[in-house]
N, C-alpha and C positions, 0 to 999 in steps of 0.2 A: 542380550538384546539392548539396544540403545534407546533411551527415552528422550523426548523433546525437552524435558526439564533438566537434562544433563548439561551443566554449564560448558562442557567441552564440545557440544554439538551445535553446529550452525544450521539453521533452517531457513529456506527461502520459500516464501509464499508468493506465488505469481498469479495475478488475476488478469485475465484477458476477456475481451468481448466487444460487442458492438457499442457505439456511442449511445448513451442513455440507458444502458442495460442494468445499471446499478452497481457497477464495479467499485466505485469509490464508497458508496454507502455500505456495501457488503464488506469492504476491507477495514472500515473504521473500528469495529468491535474486536476482531481478532488482533489488530495492531495494538489496541489498548490492552487487551488481556495478556499479550506476550511482550509488552513493552518494546514493540518493534519500531524500527526506523521505516517510515512510510514515504516512498518517493512518488509524487504525483504532480502532474501539471494542472490538475483540476482545481486546486486550491490557490493557484497563482492569480492574483487580482488582474483583471483585464482579459482573461481567457475564459470564455464561456462555451465549453463544449468543443473547442477547437484544439487540434493537435499542434504542438509547438515544441521548440527545443528547450524552453525554460521550464524548470520544475521547482518544487519546494521540498525541503527536507523536514519531515515531521518526526518528532521524537515523542 
């Protein structure tokens, strides 16, 4: 059996949902716990709930 803690295993957490549903809020803690790279346009200054092509890379 493969564990998520195995350094040879890559895991993708994908969060989808309607605007304002809490996706970013819900993704922050697991990203912190797993030292994950979080890709989100929500934290880009100047975009408030709008979809766009620019994003930020959070480590």
